[in-house]
N, C-alpha and C positions, 0 to 999 in steps of 0.2 A: 719567367716562371718564378713563383713565390716559394721561398724556403723558410722553414722555421728552425731556429737553433735554440737548444735548451741546455741547461746546466752550465751556463756561462759564469765566469768569475764576475762578481758584482762590480768590479773595477774596469771591466772591458768597455771600451768606448767605440762609437760608430766608426771612426776613422780606422781603427785597428781591424774591425770586421771587413770594411771595404777593401783594405789592403790585402787581407787574407783571401777573400773570395775573388778579388781581381786577378789573382794568379791563374784562375781557371776560366776567366772570360769577363766580358763587360758587365758591370753592375749598375743597375738603374738607381737603386736606393738601398739604404740600410736603416733600420730603426730598432733601437734598444727599447724593449717594452718596459714600461714603468708602472708601478703600483698607483692606482687611482687615488688612494688616500694620502700617501706621503711623497709621491713622485720619485721614489727611489727605484733603481733598476730591480727587476724581479728575476734576473738570471736567464732571460730569453730575448730573442731578437728575430726580426723578420728581414729577409734579404730578398730583393727582387733583381733577377738577372735577365739580361736581354734574350739570350738564346737558350732554349730548353736543353739542347745537347750539352752546352757548357755547364748549365745548372746541374744536370744529372751527374756530370763528371765531378763537379765540386762536392755534391752530396756523397758520392761513392768514396771520394778521396778524403773528405774531412770528417765523416761520421765516425764517432768513437776515437777521435784523436785528442791529444792533450793541448789545450789552449789556455794560457795563463794559469797553468797548474790544475786545470779541471778537464775531465773527459767529457767532451761535448757530444750531443746528439743532434744530427742534421738530417732533416726529412723534408720532402716535398709537401707543400700545403695543398690539400685537395681543393679543387674548384667547387664553389657552392652552386 
């Protein structure tokens, strides 16, 4: 299941997100989204977790929590 995280601290890195989400289950990948013009992080990320049930638990547990000093938003990415 794909998850979008927004309002991240701009200093948050992939490995920190992988460690955070791995508490809830197996993580396939993490990707910090970057601005196309300057390649700087834009404060959001995409997480891909193996099991939907673990991903939903991560979403419920982490949404609106404080990570690196910022209250993050964690939601499921709707399938296209």
